N, C-alpha and C positions, 0 to 999 in steps of 0.2 A: 589795800593803801593807809598807810594811817594819817593821822590828823596833821602832822607837819608835812608830809609829801601832797595833800589836798589843799593846804594853805600855800604852798609854794607852785601848784599848777593853776591854782586860782589867779595867784599874783601873777604869775609869767603870762597868764592870757590876758589879763587885765592890761597889762604892760604893753603885750603887743598889738593887743586893740588899741591904743593910745598910739603907738607909731601908726599902725594903718591909717587911722583918722585923722591923722596931723597932714596940716597942708602939704603938698609936693614940694616945695622948695625946704621945709624943714625935716621932710623925709631926707631930701638930698642931702642938707646939712648934717643930717646924723650919720647918713652913710659916710661922709668923708672920703677918703683915700681908699676906703675898704671896699673890695671888688665883692660884693655878696652876689650870688646867683640867684635869677628869679626863681629858678625849680627849689632851690632850696628855702626860700622864702615860702613857695605854697605849701611844700610838705611840712614845713614848720607850723603853719596856720591849718592845715587840713590835720594834722595830730591835734593841735591845740583843740581844735573843735571836737573830734572824736572823745578826745579823755574828758571833754566838758560834759557829754552826757554823762559818763559814770559819775562825774562832780555832782549834778543835778540829781541823780539818783539819792545823794548824800546831802542834797538839799544845799548845795554851795553855790547852786545859780538856780534862778527862779524861772517859771516856764517861759516867762517874755525874753529873758536870756538867751535860753535855749532857741528861741524861735529866731533871733537876733542872729545868734552863731551858726545856725543850721544855715540862713539865707547867706551866711558869708561862705560857707563850706560848699555849698550849691554854686555860687556864682565861680569860686574858686575852681571846681570842677569842672565849668565850662571854659576855661582859658585853654585852648588848643596846645598841643605839645610844640607846637613853632613858636608859640610865644612865651614859654617856660625856657628858652634858650637865651641865654646871654645875662647880661648882668641886671639886677633888678632897678639901680639907677637909669639905667636905658630905658625898661619896660615904662616905670612909671611917666617918662617923658611921651612915649610913643603909644602904648597899649592902653586904650579907654577903658578896659574892665578894672585897671588899678582906681580909676574916678569911681565905677560904681562899687568897689570894696571898701574905698575911703568914706563913702556916704553910708553903705551897711554898718562900719566900724563905728561911725558919729552916731548912728541912731541906736546901737547897742550900748555905749557909752551914757549918751542921753536917758536912755532909760533907768539903766545902772547907777548912775552918781547924777543924774541931772543935768551933766554938764558934758560935752565930749572933748574940751580941752584940757587936756591930762598931762602930767609930765612925761617926756618920753623915757623910755628907758635909759639905763646907763649903757652906751656901746660897749661892745666886748673888745678888748684890744685884740686888733689883727695878730694872727699867729705868728709867731718869729722862729717857727720850728726848731724849737728847744733851745734858741739862747737866751 
C-alpha cells in the first residue's frame, strides 16, 4: 500500500467513525432518501476495522485507536444475521446495537482527536443507474 492509499483509508475510517458517532437523528438526516442496507454498513465498517490493522503496523493508528476499532468490530460481529437485514435507517431506530456502536465510535474519536463531534462525511449521491 502506498502513502496516498494509507492516507485515503485512514481518512475514510475517521469519516465513517464520525458518521457512526453522530446522534441517531443526524445519521437519519445524513441518510436522507438513500436506502442504505444495514448489511452494507456492517460490511464496510468491518472492512475498515480489518484494514486499520495493517495501517496500525505502519503507524497510521495508535494502539489505543486499535483497541477502540477492535471493540467496534467485535460489537458489529455480535449483530446477528436477522438484524443485518433491511435498511440501516430502520436498524438505527430499532436495534440497540447501534447505540453501543455509537458509544464506541465516540470513544474512538475522543481518544483520537479530543472530541467525538466531527463533520459528517459528504453523502455519496444515490446511484442514478448510469443516467
